[in-house]
N, C-alpha and C positions, 0 to 999 in steps of 0.2 A: 480535727477541723481547725483551721487557722483561728486565732483569737483576734477580734478587731477592736480597737479601742480609738475613740476620737478624744483629742485634746483641743478643747475650744478656748477662745478669747486668749490667744498667745499674742502678747502686745509686741514682743521683739523675738522673732524666730531664731537667730543665731545665738544668743545667750541661752534660750530655753533649750535649744537642741544640745548645747555643750553640757547641761546639767542632766539632761535626760540621757545622753550617751554615757555620761559617768556612771549613772545607774544601770545601763545596759552592761557596760564593762564589768561592773561590781557583781553583776549576775553571771558572769562568765559566757555572755552571749556575742555573737557577731551580729552586724548589721549592714544593710544597704540603706543608704540615706539619700532620698531625692528631694531636692530643693531647686528653686528657680535659678536660672543661669546667673542672675544678678546678685545672688546670695552665696553662689558656690565658693568663690574666692575668699570671701568674708569668713564663711564657715571653716575652710580650710585652715585659714590663719588663725582664727580663734581657738580651734582645737589645739594648736601648737602653744598658745599662750594664755588661756583662760585660767589654768591653776598650776601652781608650782609644785603641788603635791601629787597631781594625777597626770599621768602621761597617757593620751589616747591615740595610739597609732592608727593611722588612717591613710588612705590614698584616694586619688581621684580616677575615676574611670578614664581609661585610655593613657594614663601616665606611667603605666608598666609595673606598678607595684601592688596592684590590686589583688593578686593571687595570694600575697603573704599578709595582707592587712585585715585586722579584725572589723574595721570599718571602712567601707567603700562609699565614697560620696559621688553623687551624679546629678546632672540636671535633666536626666531622662534616660540615657542609655544604660541598658542592662549589663551589669558586671559579668564577666566571663566566669562565674563560678555559681554553683548552686547550693553551697553549704552556708550561706548567710541566713541566720536564724530569725532575724527580726527585720521588717521593712518599716522604715520611718518615712512617710509620704508627706512631703510639703507641697505637692503639685496637684493640679486641678484634676487629674484623670487617675484611674485605677490601673496599674499595669497589669497585662495579662498574666504575669508570672507571680501575682501576689500570694496565691494559694500555696505555693511551694515553701513559704516562711511559716515559722510557728506562730508569730504574731505580727501584726500590722498596727502601727501607731500612726494615726492620721493627724497632722498638725495643722490646726485651723487659726488663722489670725483673727483681727477684729473687723477687717474691711468687709463691706457688704457684698462685694462680688465674691470674695474668698468663702464668705460664710453660705452664700447661695450654692457655690460649686460643691462645698461640703455636704449640704443638703441633699444634693443629687447623688453624691457618693454614698451617703447614709442610706438612701431609698434604694440604690442598686444592691448594696451588701445585704439589706433586709430582704429584698425579692430573691437573693440567692440563698436565703435561709440562714444567715449568720446573726447570732445574738451579739448586739454591740454594747460596749461600755462607753460611758460618757465621762469626761473629766473637765470640770469647768476651771480653767486657770485663774479666772477672775475671783474665784472662791479662795480666801486666804488659806485654807486648809489643804489646797490641791496643787501645790508646788512640786515641780520636778526636781 
């Protein structure tokens, strides 16, 4: 069964995702990363520049390179490959394809609306029988 973990109180999604994806890469995993359209370009750029020591090859859905990249970024559309092991979800919905991934990481900011949407996703996963993990980013010991 897919493992599901929520990362709450993320103050700035793009830098947090860069650190999180560095951990995913270090574990030798691939990922589909779903973010709002207004953050997609910023995340794409940040992954090229956030660290001189770490290179995180990635592609954006629809730009032709997604079949060869370990990280595929999207503002909703599903990648044309089923081998991505981790789903990093920064959007309000749960994609129907979520269960084909080994892990789902739900990224939740600090805005009230985003937290309310996360509570709905939490309830849905629970109704489906998933045991959920919770990571509070505001806790100093819980950094990605």
